[in-house]
C-alpha positions as a printed NumPy array, in Angstrom:
array([[-46.733,  19.162, -90.658],
       [-44.68 ,  17.983, -93.574],
       [-41.827,  20.506, -93.588],
       [-40.655,  23.712, -91.98 ],
       [-41.256,  25.403, -95.335],
       [-44.973,  24.679, -94.912],
       [-45.156,  26.587, -91.595],
       [-46.862,  29.928, -91.077],
       [-47.421,  32.216, -88.088],
       [-50.932,  31.895, -86.716],
       [-52.822,  34.471, -84.656],
       [-54.597,  32.578, -81.864],
       [-57.086,  35.439, -81.455],
       [-57.704,  36.45 , -85.076],
       [-56.336,  39.866, -86.004],
       [-59.684,  40.646, -87.636],
       [-61.342,  40.369, -84.206],
       [-58.752,  42.013, -81.955],
       [-56.135,  44.209, -83.591],
       [-54.348,  45.09 , -80.33 ],
       [-53.144,  41.465, -80.004],
       [-51.91 ,  41.246, -83.629],
       [-48.183,  41.286, -82.747],
       [-48.324,  40.159, -79.125],
       [-46.02 ,  37.136, -78.716],
       [-48.574,  35.253, -76.621],
       [-51.071,  35.507, -79.502],
       [-48.743,  33.967, -82.084],
       [-47.903,  30.321, -82.762],
       [-46.485,  28.179, -85.566],
       [-48.981,  26.209, -87.605],
       [-48.861,  24.396, -90.924],
       [-50.242,  26.337, -93.857],
       [-53.019,  23.782, -94.503],
       [-54.332,  24.018, -90.91 ],
       [-54.051,  27.785, -90.971],
       [-56.2  ,  27.885, -94.131],
       [-58.827,  25.664, -92.449],
       [-58.867,  27.771, -89.267],
       [-59.125,  31.131, -91.032],
       [-60.797,  33.638, -88.689],
       [-62.297,  31.118, -86.328],
       [-61.617,  31.568, -82.652],
       [-60.297,  28.316, -81.262],
       [-61.038,  29.44 , -77.685],
       [-64.753,  29.376, -78.467],
       [-64.527,  25.673, -79.181],
       [-63.701,  24.949, -75.521],
       [-66.678,  26.316, -73.476],
       [-66.242,  23.906, -70.577],
       [-62.639,  24.967, -70.093],
       [-63.614,  28.653, -70.284],
       [-66.348,  28.268, -67.676],
       [-64.038,  26.521, -65.201],
       [-62.617,  29.257, -62.969],
       [-59.775,  27.155, -61.589],
       [-56.454,  28.505, -62.783],
       [-58.084,  31.245, -64.878],
       [-55.614,  33.745, -66.289],
       [-56.66 ,  36.962, -68.066],
       [-55.237,  37.044, -71.59 ],
       [-52.624,  38.461, -72.149],
       [-50.792,  38.774, -68.876]])
């Protein structure tokens, strides 16, 4: 991240996939504009199948 001016708000679960989480604080994070452009509507959670299949410490999103 080069500067605060380059930051945007990112939806962790894309708003195109789940509108009810669009403004939920636990679904928002700060990300640089370049990374946000690369991520687009991809679900980051799907990139971690081993973590998702591990039931230890599982929390239903959002709580």
